[in-house]
N, C-alpha and C positions, 0 to 999 in steps of 0.2 A: 606165244612166240615173241621173243625179244625183237624189237625193231629199232634200227638206227637210221636216222635221216641224214647224218653227215659224218664224215670220216676223214681224218688227216693222218698220214703215215710219215714218220720222221725216222732218219737213220742213215745208213751207209749203202754200200753196193747191194747188200742182201735185200734191202727194202726197195732199192731202185729197180731191182729185177734182173741183175746179171746172173746167169747167161740164158735167160728165157727170151730168145730173140724173135722179134716179129719180122715179117717179110720186108718192111721198110728199114730194117736195121736197128730200130729202137727196141727197148726192153719192156716186156710185160711184167712178169714176176708175180710172186704170191700176193703182194698187196693189191695189185690191179685185179687179180683173180678173186681175192676176198671182197673187194669193192663190188665186183659184178654179182657175187653171191648175195651181198647185203642189199644191193639195189633191187634184185629180182626183176620184175617187169615195171618198176616204178620210174617215172620220169622226174620226180622231185628229189631223188637221192643225190647228194653232192659229195664230191671226193677231191682231195688234194694229196699229192705225193711230193714231199719236199726233200726226200732222200737223195744224196749224192755219193757216188763211189769214192772210196778213199778217205772219207771224213773221219776225223778223230772225235772222241767223245766231247771234248771241250768245244769244238766247232759246232757239233750238233746242238749242244745245249745253249750256245750263244747265238747261233744263226737260225736254227729251225724251231727250237722250243718256243721262243717268244712269239713267232708267227702263229704257231698252233694255239698258244694261250690267247692270243688276240682274236683268232677265229672262233675259239671255244666251240668245237664240234661236239657231237654226242660221244665220239670215240676217237682215241689217239692210240696208234700202235707205235711202240718204241723198241728198236733193236740197235744198241750202240755199245761201244767199248771193245768190240772184237778186234778192231785195228790197233787199239792201244795195248791190249794184253799180249799180242803176238810179238811186240817189240822186245828184244832182249833186255832184261833188267827192269821191265815194267813192274810197278807196285800194284798188284791186283786189288788189294784192299783199298787203296786210294782211288783207283778207277771206280770201284763199286760205290765208294762214298760219294763221288761226284755224280754218278748215275742216280743215286737215291735222291739227291737234291732236286733233280729234274722231275722225277716221279712224284715227289711230294708236292711240287708246285701244280702239276696237272690235277692231282687228286683234290688238292685244296680248292681248285677252281670248279670242282664238281664234274670233272670229265672222266668218263670210263676209260681205263687204261689197260692195254694188253701188251705184255712184254714177252720176250723170247729168250730162252736159255740157249747156250751154245750147243751145237751138235757134238756127239761123241766121235772123236777122230781116230779111235783105236784101229780101224780097218784101213785107214789112209796111210800109205807108205810115206815115210819121212814126217808128214804132218802129225803123226801120232805122238811126236815129242811134245806137242802142245796140250796133250790130254789132261795133265794135272792142273795146268793153269786154267783151262776151260772149266774143269770140275770145281775148282775153288770159286771161280767167278759165278758159276751157276748156283752154288750154295748161297752166295751173297744175294743173288737175284731172287731166289725163293724167299729169303728172309725179308727183303725189301718189299716184295709183293704182299707178304703176310702183314707187315707193319702198316702198309698204306692201302690195303684193300684192292690191289691190282690183280688182274687175271694173268695166267702164265700159259704160254704154249711151250711145252717141254720138248724141245727138239732132241735133247739127249735121249729121251725115252721113246722116241719114234723109231721103232725097230726097222721100219721100211727104209729109213735113211742110212742104215748100215750097209745097204747094197750099193756097190760102187756105181751102179747105173743112175743113182740119184745125184751123183757128183759130176761136175764139169771136169775137163782135163786139167784145169788150174788147181784143183783140189781145195778151192776156197768157196766156190759158188756152185749153185745147184743147177741141174738140168731142168728143162721145162716140166718133165714129169715130177721131179723133186719139188719144184715150186707148186705144182698143182696139188700135190698131197699136203704140203704145208698149209696152203690156203684152206683146204677142207678141214684140217685139224684146227686151224684158227677159228673157223666158223663154228665148229663143234664146241670149242671152249666157250665161245660167246653165246651158245645156246641157239644158234641159227641152223635150222635143218638144211641139209643138202641132198642131192640125188645120188651121191657117190660116197664110197667109203675109202678113206685114206689108208686103211689097213689091208686093202686088197693085195694079195701076194703078187710078186713080180713073176713074169714068165720064166720058165726054166731056162738055164743057160746051157746052150748046146755045145759051146766050145770052151772048155776050161782054160784058165789062164795059167801058164807055167812060170817058173822062176825067171827064165831068160827074158820073157816078155815083160815081166814086172821091172826088171833091172833096166831094160831099154826105155821103159816108160819113165823111170826115175831120172835117167839122164836127159831125156827130152824135156821133162818138166823142169829140171834144174836150169837148163839152157833157156827155155821159153818163158818161164814164170818166176823162178826163184832169183836168178841173177838180176833181171830187170828190177825186181822189187828191192833188192839190196842196193842197187845203184840209185834208185829213187830215194831210199832212206838216207843214203850218204849225202845226196844233193839237197835234201830237205824238200823234195818234190812229192806230189801226190797224183795218182791217176785221175783224180777228180778236178785237177787244176783247169779252170776255164769251163767246166761243165755246169750247166744250169739245171735246176729242178725240172723234171718232165711235166709235172702238173703243179705249178706254183700257186694257183688260186683255187679256192673251193668252188667247184663248178659241177653242173649236172653231168652225170656219167652217161655216155652214149651206150645204151643197152641194146640187146638184140631186137627187142620190141621196137625201140626207136628207129633203128636202122631199117627194119621191115616197113615201118610206117613211112619213112622217108622214101624208100624205094617205090612203094605203092603210089605215093604222091607224084613222084617223077614220072612214073609210067602213065598216070592219069593225065598229067599235063601234056605229055608227048602224044597221047592217043588222039 
């Protein structure tokens, strides 16, 4: 079994964990879930998550990559460029070229790297227009991984993500169940065993969606998500402005075992 003792996640909202919301309003996400799998019941496993929503590729490579290189963990996951290629007129080839420079630096430092392709947007109303861009970018990512010896989680090929229940209402981020399955797939690619299978079929849908419901959903999505995004683009703003990394330092991950031991200690003290 492959064992990692330290892990740093860099990227944007996908890696930060939107919209896998915890009771306190913070986000969990596939990266936290993967860290929990990698940690198992060990107390010496360390994890940092530098990802911030809305970050463009250049920002990730200039702000987060140097920190990861300085920490030099056993594993770094990288998912970046998605916010760049959805901008009208973006040069996908140039975005991929910049992405490769970052991957090369990590691999030259002897760090294991796991990257993620973009998911297939074919079944997402309106967002399907991005499918060709995502497909071209994915081809670049596979070539980059091959040239530098990085591992790839192929979200495009994950058929369970074709189900709309894997996606949040914003059609950009995943639901908690989507994040859970992505974490399981990532662990599988890394050669780390899990107790669950990401391929498990979704429950049967009891109420089919009709055309009118879809159109109403499109209108609501346009008002709630698309128009605010356009306004931010025009103003040069980002949804990540003022947001700090949720785990900026490489630190021990609080595992279920640790929580249980802490609870036992508290009960013993109060007895």
